The first five atom37 places (N, CA, C, CB, O) and aatype in JSON, in Angstrom:
{
  "aatype": [12, 0, 2, 3, 1, 9, 13, 19, 7, 16, 0, 15, 7, 10, 10, 0, 10, 8, 0, 19, 16, 7, 11, 1, 5, 17, 5, 15, 3, 6, 15, 16, 19, 11, 15, 14, 14, 16, 19, 0, 15, 7, 16, 19, 18, 0, 0, 16, 16, 6, 8, 10, 15, 1, 1, 4],
  "atom_mask": [
    [1, 1, 1, 1, 1],
    [1, 1, 1, 1, 1],
    [1, 1, 1, 1, 1],
    [1, 1, 1, 1, 1],
    [1, 1, 1, 1, 1],
    [1, 1, 1, 1, 1],
    [1, 1, 1, 1, 1],
    [1, 1, 1, 1, 1],
    [1, 1, 1, 0, 1],
    [1, 1, 1, 1, 1],
    [1, 1, 1, 1, 1],
    [1, 1, 1, 1, 1],
    [1, 1, 1, 0, 1],
    [1, 1, 1, 1, 1],
    [1, 1, 1, 1, 1],
    [1, 1, 1, 1, 1],
    [1, 1, 1, 1, 1],
    [1, 1, 1, 1, 1],
    [1, 1, 1, 1, 1],
    [1, 1, 1, 1, 1],
    [1, 1, 1, 1, 1],
    [1, 1, 1, 0, 1],
    [1, 1, 1, 1, 1],
    [1, 1, 1, 1, 1],
    [1, 1, 1, 1, 1],
    [1, 1, 1, 1, 1],
    [1, 1, 1, 1, 1],
    [1, 1, 1, 1, 1],
    [1, 1, 1, 1, 1],
    [1, 1, 1, 1, 1],
    [1, 1, 1, 1, 1],
    [1, 1, 1, 1, 1],
    [1, 1, 1, 1, 1],
    [1, 1, 1, 1, 1],
    [1, 1, 1, 1, 1],
    [1, 1, 1, 1, 1],
    [1, 1, 1, 1, 1],
    [1, 1, 1, 1, 1],
    [1, 1, 1, 1, 1],
    [1, 1, 1, 1, 1],
    [1, 1, 1, 1, 1],
    [1, 1, 1, 0, 1],
    [1, 1, 1, 1, 1],
    [1, 1, 1, 1, 1],
    [1, 1, 1, 1, 1],
    [1, 1, 1, 1, 1],
    [1, 1, 1, 1, 1],
    [1, 1, 1, 1, 1],
    [1, 1, 1, 1, 1],
    [1, 1, 1, 1, 1],
    [1, 1, 1, 1, 1],
    [1, 1, 1, 1, 1],
    [1, 1, 1, 1, 1],
    [1, 1, 1, 1, 1],
    [1, 1, 1, 1, 1],
    [1, 1, 1, 1, 1]
  ],
  "atom_positions": [
    [[-24.58, -38.65, -106.34], [-23.25, -38.59, -105.75], [-23.12, -37.29, -104.97], [-22.14, -38.69, -106.85], [-23.57, -36.23, -105.41]],
    [[-22.5, -37.4, -103.8], [-22.25, -36.23, -102.96], [-21.13, -36.57, -101.99], [-23.55, -35.79, -102.19], [-21.04, -37.7, -101.52]],
    [[-20.28, -35.6, -101.69], [-19.19, -35.78, -100.72], [-18.35, -37.02, -101.0], [-19.76, -35.88, -99.31], [-18.02, -37.77, -100.09]],
    [[-18.0, -37.23, -102.26], [-17.18, -38.37, -102.68], [-17.84, -39.72, -102.4], [-15.84, -38.32, -102.0], [-17.15, -40.72, -102.22]],
    [[-19.17, -39.74, -102.34], [-19.91, -40.98, -102.13], [-20.91, -41.18, -103.26], [-20.63, -40.98, -100.76], [-21.51, -40.23, -103.76]],
    [[-21.06, -42.44, -103.64], [-22.07, -42.83, -104.62], [-23.12, -43.61, -103.85], [-21.46, -43.67, -105.81], [-22.79, -44.51, -103.07]],
    [[-24.38, -43.27, -104.06], [-25.47, -43.91, -103.33], [-26.2, -44.86, -104.26], [-26.44, -42.85, -102.74], [-26.57, -44.5, -105.38]],
    [[-26.42, -46.09, -103.76], [-27.0, -47.15, -104.57], [-28.15, -47.79, -103.8], [-25.93, -48.21, -104.97], [-27.99, -48.19, -102.64]],
    [[-29.3, -47.89, -104.45], [-30.42, -48.6, -103.85], [-30.36, -50.07, -104.23], [0.0, 0.0, 0.0], [-30.07, -50.4, -105.38]],
    [[-30.63, -50.95, -103.27], [-30.57, -52.4, -103.5], [-31.85, -53.05, -102.98], [-29.32, -53.02, -102.82], [-32.73, -52.38, -102.44]],
    [[-31.94, -54.34, -103.15], [-33.08, -55.1, -102.63], [-33.08, -55.16, -101.11], [-33.07, -56.51, -103.21], [-34.1, -55.49, -100.5]],
    [[-31.94, -54.86, -100.48], [-31.88, -54.94, -99.01], [-31.59, -53.6, -98.35], [-30.82, -55.94, -98.6], [-31.29, -53.56, -97.15]],
    [[-31.66, -52.51, -99.09], [-31.46, -51.21, -98.47], [-30.68, -50.25, -99.34], [0.0, 0.0, 0.0], [-30.7, -50.33, -100.56]],
    [[-29.99, -49.36, -98.69], [-29.26, -48.28, -99.35], [-27.78, -48.39, -99.01], [-29.81, -46.9, -98.93], [-27.41, -48.6, -97.85]],
    [[-26.92, -48.26, -100.02], [-25.47, -48.32, -99.82], [-24.85, -46.97, -100.16], [-24.85, -49.44, -100.69], [-25.3, -46.27, -101.07]],
    [[-23.81, -46.62, -99.43], [-22.97, -45.48, -99.77], [-21.58, -46.03, -100.04], [-22.95, -44.38, -98.63], [-20.96, -46.64, -99.17]],
    [[-21.09, -45.81, -101.25], [-19.77, -46.29, -101.65], [-18.85, -45.11, -101.9], [-19.86, -47.18, -102.9], [-19.28, -44.08, -102.42]],
    [[-17.57, -45.25, -101.54], [-16.59, -44.2, -101.82], [-16.42, -44.12, -103.33], [-15.23, -44.49, -101.11], [-16.22, -45.13, -104.0]],
    [[-16.5, -42.92, -103.87], [-16.48, -42.72, -105.33], [-15.18, -43.16, -105.99], [-16.74, -41.28, -105.64], [-15.19, -43.53, -107.16]],
    [[-14.07, -43.11, -105.28], [-12.77, -43.47, -105.87], [-12.42, -44.93, -105.62], [-11.67, -42.57, -105.31], [-12.03, -45.65, -106.54]],
    [[-12.57, -45.37, -104.38], [-12.13, -46.73, -104.02], [-13.23, -47.78, -104.17], [-11.63, -46.74, -102.6], [-12.94, -48.97, -104.3]],
    [[-14.49, -47.35, -104.14], [-15.59, -48.3, -104.18], [-15.88, -48.96, -102.85], [0.0, 0.0, 0.0], [-16.77, -49.79, -102.74]],
    [[-15.12, -48.58, -101.81], [-15.29, -49.17, -100.49], [-16.62, -48.71, -99.87], [-14.12, -48.79, -99.57], [-17.0, -47.55, -99.97]],
    [[-17.31, -49.66, -99.22], [-18.58, -49.34, -98.58], [-18.34, -48.38, -97.41], [-19.29, -50.63, -98.08], [-17.51, -48.64, -96.55]],
    [[-19.06, -47.28, -97.39], [-18.97, -46.29, -96.32], [-20.03, -46.57, -95.24], [-19.15, -44.87, -96.89], [-19.75, -46.52, -94.05]],
    [[-21.23, -46.87, -95.7], [-22.3, -47.28, -94.79], [-23.39, -47.99, -95.57], [-22.88, -46.06, -94.03], [-23.44, -47.94, -96.8]],
    [[-24.28, -48.67, -94.82], [-25.39, -49.39, -95.42], [-26.59, -49.29, -94.49], [-25.03, -50.87, -95.71], [-26.45, -49.47, -93.28]],
    [[-27.76, -49.02, -95.05], [-28.98, -49.04, -94.25], [-29.63, -50.4, -94.41], [-29.97, -47.89, -94.67], [-29.49, -51.05, -95.45]],
    [[-30.32, -50.83, -93.42], [-31.03, -52.11, -93.48], [-32.51, -51.85, -93.63], [-30.75, -52.97, -92.21], [-33.31, -52.22, -92.77]],
    [[-32.86, -51.21, -94.71], [-34.26, -50.89, -95.02], [-34.82, -51.98, -95.91], [-34.39, -49.5, -95.69], [-34.15, -52.98, -96.19]],
    [[-36.03, -51.79, -96.35], [-36.61, -52.71, -97.32], [-36.1, -52.33, -98.72], [-38.17, -52.67, -97.26], [-35.26, -51.44, -98.85]],
    [[-36.6, -52.99, -99.73], [-36.15, -52.78, -101.11], [-36.3, -51.33, -101.53], [-36.93, -53.68, -102.07], [-37.37, -50.74, -101.39]],
    [[-35.22, -50.75, -102.05], [-35.24, -49.37, -102.56], [-35.88, -49.4, -103.94], [-33.8, -48.74, -102.6], [-35.43, -50.14, -104.82]],
    [[-36.91, -48.59, -104.13], [-37.69, -48.6, -105.37], [-37.42, -47.41, -106.29], [-39.13, -48.64, -105.05], [-37.93, -47.38, -107.41]],
    [[-36.63, -46.46, -105.84], [-36.33, -45.29, -106.67], [-34.86, -44.94, -106.53], [-37.22, -44.08, -106.29], [-34.23, -45.31, -105.54]],
    [[-34.3, -44.22, -107.5], [-32.9, -43.8, -107.35], [-32.75, -42.89, -106.14], [-32.41, -43.07, -108.64], [-33.59, -42.01, -105.92]],
    [[-31.7, -43.07, -105.34], [-31.48, -42.18, -104.2], [-31.26, -40.75, -104.68], [-30.26, -42.65, -103.37], [-30.68, -40.51, -105.75]],
    [[-31.73, -39.8, -103.88], [-31.6, -38.38, -104.17], [-30.94, -37.72, -102.98], [-32.98, -37.73, -104.48], [-31.25, -38.04, -101.83]],
    [[-30.02, -36.79, -103.23], [-29.34, -36.05, -102.16], [-29.8, -34.6, -102.2], [-27.78, -36.15, -102.31], [-29.78, -33.96, -103.25]],
    [[-30.21, -34.1, -101.04], [-30.62, -32.7, -100.92], [-30.17, -32.18, -99.56], [-32.17, -32.55, -101.09], [-30.51, -32.76, -98.53]],
    [[-29.43, -31.11, -99.55], [-28.96, -30.47, -98.32], [-28.28, -31.44, -97.37], [-30.12, -29.81, -97.61], [-28.49, -31.39, -96.15]],
    [[-27.47, -32.34, -97.92], [-26.69, -33.26, -97.1], [-27.44, -34.48, -96.61], [0.0, 0.0, 0.0], [-26.91, -35.25, -95.8]],
    [[-28.67, -34.68, -97.07], [-29.48, -35.83, -96.67], [-29.78, -36.67, -97.9], [-30.79, -35.38, -95.97], [-30.09, -36.14, -98.96]],
    [[-29.7, -38.0, -97.74], [-30.01, -38.92, -98.83], [-31.43, -39.42, -98.64], [-28.99, -40.11, -98.88], [-31.8, -39.87, -97.55]],
    [[-32.23, -39.35, -99.7], [-33.62, -39.82, -99.67], [-33.78, -40.95, -100.68], [-34.62, -38.67, -99.97], [-33.2, -40.9, -101.77]],
    [[-34.57, -41.95, -100.32], [-34.88, -43.04, -101.24], [-36.22, -43.64, -100.86], [-33.76, -44.13, -101.23], [-36.49, -43.88, -99.69]],
    [[-37.06, -43.86, -101.85], [-38.35, -44.51, -101.6], [-38.14, -46.02, -101.55], [-39.41, -44.13, -102.71], [-37.48, -46.6, -102.41]],
    [[-38.71, -46.63, -100.52], [-38.6, -48.08, -100.37], [-39.98, -48.71, -100.45], [-37.91, -48.45, -99.03], [-40.98, -48.0, -100.57]],
    [[-40.04, -50.01, -100.39], [-41.33, -50.69, -100.42], [-42.11, -50.43, -99.13], [-41.13, -52.19, -100.62], [-43.32, -50.65, -99.09]],
    [[-41.44, -49.97, -98.09], [-42.1, -49.72, -96.8], [-42.42, -48.24, -96.59], [-41.21, -50.2, -95.66], [-43.52, -47.9, -96.14]],
    [[-41.48, -47.35, -96.93], [-41.65, -45.92, -96.63], [-40.53, -45.12, -97.3], [-41.65, -45.67, -95.09], [-39.71, -45.68, -98.04]],
    [[-40.51, -43.84, -97.06], [-39.43, -42.98, -97.53], [-38.29, -43.05, -96.53], [-39.92, -41.52, -97.71], [-38.47, -42.75, -95.35]],
    [[-37.12, -43.45, -96.99], [-35.95, -43.59, -96.12], [-35.12, -42.33, -96.2], [-35.11, -44.83, -96.53], [-34.96, -41.74, -97.27]],
    [[-34.59, -41.9, -95.05], [-33.76, -40.72, -95.02], [-32.5, -41.03, -94.22], [-34.52, -39.51, -94.4], [-32.57, -41.6, -93.14]],
    [[-31.37, -40.66, -94.77], [-30.08, -40.91, -94.1], [-29.22, -39.67, -94.24], [-29.35, -42.17, -94.7], [-29.07, -39.13, -95.33]],
    [[-28.66, -39.22, -93.15], [-27.77, -38.03, -93.17], [-26.34, -38.44, -93.39], [-27.88, -37.23, -91.87], [-25.46, -37.58, -93.44]]
  ]
}
């Protein structure tokens, strides 16, 4: 969680949900996320079946 967003890895990519409302903030259309998303210096990282995904 960072900046009032919860990051969730799914079979179809990465989701950012608002921590209070649960409303989707954004979604990546990557391959299946295989590890819990990690936030470092304002960037979200997640390992997928294809590669390491990065979203600012």
